[in-house]
C-alpha positions as CSV (number, residue, x, y, z in Angstrom):
1,M,18.4,-44.5,-35.8
2,T,14.9,-43.8,-34.5
3,N,12.2,-46.3,-35.5
4,F,8.5,-45.7,-36.2
5,A,5.7,-48.2,-36.6
6,I,2.9,-47.0,-39.0
7,L,-0.4,-48.8,-38.9
8,Y,-2.8,-48.3,-41.8
9,T,-6.4,-49.3,-41.6
10,Y,-8.4,-49.6,-44.9
11,S,-11.1,-51.7,-46.4
12,P,-9.9,-54.9,-48.0
13,T,-12.5,-54.4,-50.7
14,S,-11.5,-50.8,-51.6
15,E,-11.2,-50.4,-55.4
16,K,-9.3,-47.1,-54.9
17,I,-6.7,-48.9,-52.7
18,V,-6.2,-51.5,-55.4
19,E,-5.9,-48.8,-58.1
20,T,-3.4,-46.8,-56.0
21,R,-1.4,-49.8,-54.8
22,P,1.3,-49.6,-57.6
23,E,1.9,-45.9,-56.6
24,H,2.1,-46.8,-52.9
25,R,4.5,-49.6,-53.6
26,A,6.7,-47.3,-55.7
27,F,6.7,-44.9,-52.8
28,I,7.7,-47.6,-50.4
29,A,10.4,-48.9,-52.8
30,G,11.8,-45.4,-52.9
31,L,12.0,-45.3,-49.1
32,H,13.6,-48.7,-49.1
33,A,16.3,-47.6,-51.6
34,E,17.0,-44.7,-49.2
35,G,17.4,-47.2,-46.3
36,K,14.3,-45.9,-44.5
37,I,12.2,-49.1,-44.6
38,V,12.7,-51.8,-41.9
39,G,9.7,-53.8,-43.0
40,S,6.4,-53.2,-44.9
41,G,3.5,-55.2,-46.0
42,P,-0.3,-55.8,-45.8
43,F,-2.1,-57.9,-43.2
44,T,-3.2,-61.2,-44.7
45,D,-6.1,-61.9,-42.4
46,G,-8.7,-60.5,-44.7
47,E,-9.4,-57.4,-42.6
48,G,-7.3,-55.0,-44.8
49,G,-4.7,-52.7,-43.6
50,A,-0.9,-52.8,-43.4
51,L,2.1,-52.3,-41.2
52,I,5.1,-50.2,-42.2
53,I,8.2,-49.8,-40.0
54,I,10.6,-47.0,-40.9
55,Q,13.9,-45.8,-39.5
56,L,15.0,-42.2,-39.5
57,P,18.1,-40.5,-38.2
58,E,18.6,-40.5,-34.5
59,G,16.7,-37.6,-32.9
60,S,13.9,-37.7,-35.4
61,N,10.4,-37.3,-34.0
62,L,6.8,-38.0,-34.9
63,V,6.5,-34.9,-37.0
64,D,9.4,-36.1,-39.1
65,A,7.8,-39.5,-39.6
66,E,4.4,-37.9,-40.4
67,T,5.9,-35.5,-42.8
68,L,7.6,-38.3,-44.7
69,M,4.6,-40.6,-44.7
70,N,2.2,-37.8,-45.8
71,N,3.7,-38.4,-49.3
72,D,2.4,-42.0,-49.5
73,P,-0.3,-42.0,-52.2
74,F,-2.6,-43.9,-49.9
75,Y,-2.5,-41.0,-47.4
76,A,-2.2,-38.2,-49.9
77,K,-5.3,-39.4,-51.8
78,D,-7.2,-39.8,-48.5
79,L,-7.8,-43.5,-49.0
80,L,-7.0,-44.6,-45.4
81,D,-9.7,-45.1,-42.8
82,R,-7.1,-44.6,-40.1
83,R,-3.3,-44.0,-39.8
84,E,-1.4,-44.4,-36.6
85,I,2.3,-43.5,-36.2
86,R,4.1,-44.5,-33.1
87,T,7.7,-44.4,-32.0
88,W,8.9,-48.0,-31.8
89,N,11.8,-49.5,-29.8
90,P,12.9,-52.9,-31.3
91,V,14.4,-54.5,-28.2
92,T,15.0,-57.7,-30.1
93,K,15.9,-56.6,-33.6
94,S,15.5,-59.6,-35.9
95,F,14.8,-57.9,-39.2
């Protein structure tokens, strides 16, 4: 499997994020049911944003991860201030 870390940056006070969160969580739940989510959740430091770690079949690349994550309502509705997707190598896998 190839792992990707996705970092979302968004305002902790965004009403549109709050309104869209159920759709976002349904999207993440669907990926989890497909075995693609390693871990996912918001940061709790009051700064907003979230970290999502996905796993795709071996040989997948950044375009594959971007294509998948483009379907997240947070991204599709242009609610993120920033999205960063990076290939990630979990040397110590404790999830």
